N, C-alpha and C positions, 0 to 999 in steps of 0.2 A: 657152683655157687660159693662165693666166699663165706667164710665163717664170720660170726659176729665180731670176733677179735680182729679179723682182717678188715672188716668194715670200719671198726673203730680206728684202726691204724690208718686206713685210707683217708678218713676225715682229717686227720692231723697231717699226713705226709703226702697225700695225693697219689698214692700208688698201692696196688694190691700186691701182697707177697705173703709167704708163710712167715708168721711172726714168731720170733724166738725171744727169749728173755733178754739177750744182749741187744736186741733192736729197741727195747723200751726202757732199759734200766736207768737211763739218764733223764727221763721225762716222768715226773711224778704222776701226772694224769694217766699216761699210757701204762705205767707200771701198775698202778692201782687197777686199771681196766684189765690188764693181763691176768691178775689174780682173781678178779671178779668173774671174768668169763671162764677161766679154768675151774673155779669153784662151782659155777653154774652147770658145767658140762661133765662133772665127775660125781660118782656116788659118794654120799656123805659118810658112808661106812668103810670105804676103801682107804688104805693107808695114804695113797696119793691125794684122795679127796680131803682127808683130814689135814694133810700138809698144806694144800691150797687154801683151806679155810683158816688155818692158823696164820699163814702169810697174809691173807686178806685182812684178817683182824689186826695184824701188825701194822699194815699200811693204812687201815682206817684210823688207828690211833696216831700214827706218825704224820699223816697228811691231812687229817680232819674230814675225810670223805666218809660219811655215815650212810653207806648204800649197801643194803643186804644182798647177798647172792640170791635171795628169794624174790627180789623185785623183778617184775617183767619189764625188760628193756629191749627195744628194738636195736638193730645194727646202727652203727655210726654215732654212738654217744661221744660227745666231745666235752672233756673237762679241761678247759683252757688254763686255769690257774688253780693251784691247790689251796685248800683252806675252807673248812666248815661248810660242807654241802651235806644237807640232811634230807634223805628221801625215805618215806615210810615204806616198809617192806611190801605192803599191799598195793602201793601205787603202781600204775601202768604208764610206761613211757614209750612212745612210738620211735620210729627211726629218725635219724638226723636231728637229734636234740642237742642243743648246747646248754650246759649248766655253768654259770659263772660262780665265783666264790660267794659264800654267804647265802646261797639259795636254800630255801626250805620248802619241801613238798610234803605236807603233813595231813593228819587226820583230824576231823572234828567229831566229837562224841555227842553233840546235842544240837538241837535246832532242826530246821528243815533241810539242811545240807549235810547230814551226818555221813561220814565215810571218808574215802580218800580220793584224790584227783586221778583222772585219766587224761593223759596228755597225748595229743595226736602227733602226726609226723611233721617234720620241718618246723620245730619250735625253738626259738632263741629266748632264753630266760636270763635276764640281766642280774647284775650284782645285787645281793640282798633282797631279791624278790621273794615273796611269800605266797604260796599257793596252797590253800587248805580247803578241806571239805569234799563232799561227794559231788564234785563238779567235773565237767568235761571241757577241756581246752581243745579247740579245733586244730586243723592243719594249717600250716603257713602262718603262724602267729608269732609276733614279737611281743614279749613281756618286758617292759622297760625296767631299769634298775629301780629298786625300792618300791615296786608296785605290790599292793596287797590284794590278792585275787581270791574272792569267795563266791563268785558267780560263774556260770558257764560263759565260754568265749567262743564266738562264731569263727569259722574258717576265715582266713585272709583278714586278720585284724591286728591292730596295735593296741596294747593295754598299758595304761599309765596311771600313776597316782595311788593315793590311799585316802579314801576307798578307790578301788580301780574303776577307771572309765575306759570303755571300749570304743575304738574308732575303726570302721571298716576301711581297709586299704589293700587293694589288690597286689601291691608291691611291698607289703609289710616286711618281708625278710630279705629283700633284694640287697645283696652285698653283705649280709650277715651270716648266711649259712653256705659255706663253700664245700666242694668235694662231696656232693650228696651221693648216697648209696642207693 
């Protein structure tokens, strides 16, 4: 079974292999994911664990990815472009998720949807989309750029607009999510 890092690499390059630093150093998304996955897989008290978390923090600041090593993320995360991606540490993200730049996955502290989002498998999230609250995003969902999502989304849907409107579509992610793990 490939590691989460190998699955992330596969999403970008279409091949499974043992991933080394030199395989990812020229790609900001993969470099960030390298340190994210290494941080998730080592003890926070070991010297190497501390090193990985320091490097993760460095690349969070450098590239604008605010994704904590505490966040539950399935294999095959794809960060296509670097810049200002914010994910609450308590959020859950399934496998084969694409996050474009400007995406926010955040918490709501009041109202009927208090909490953080739970995102299913095979979800494509477009530029500047905002997903907030204790909501569930189903599997095989496309969230269009600039959508503001505060309600649950069914499987096989396209979400557009502000406020978000959901449209059922069996082929919602066709052509958007390649190299699925």
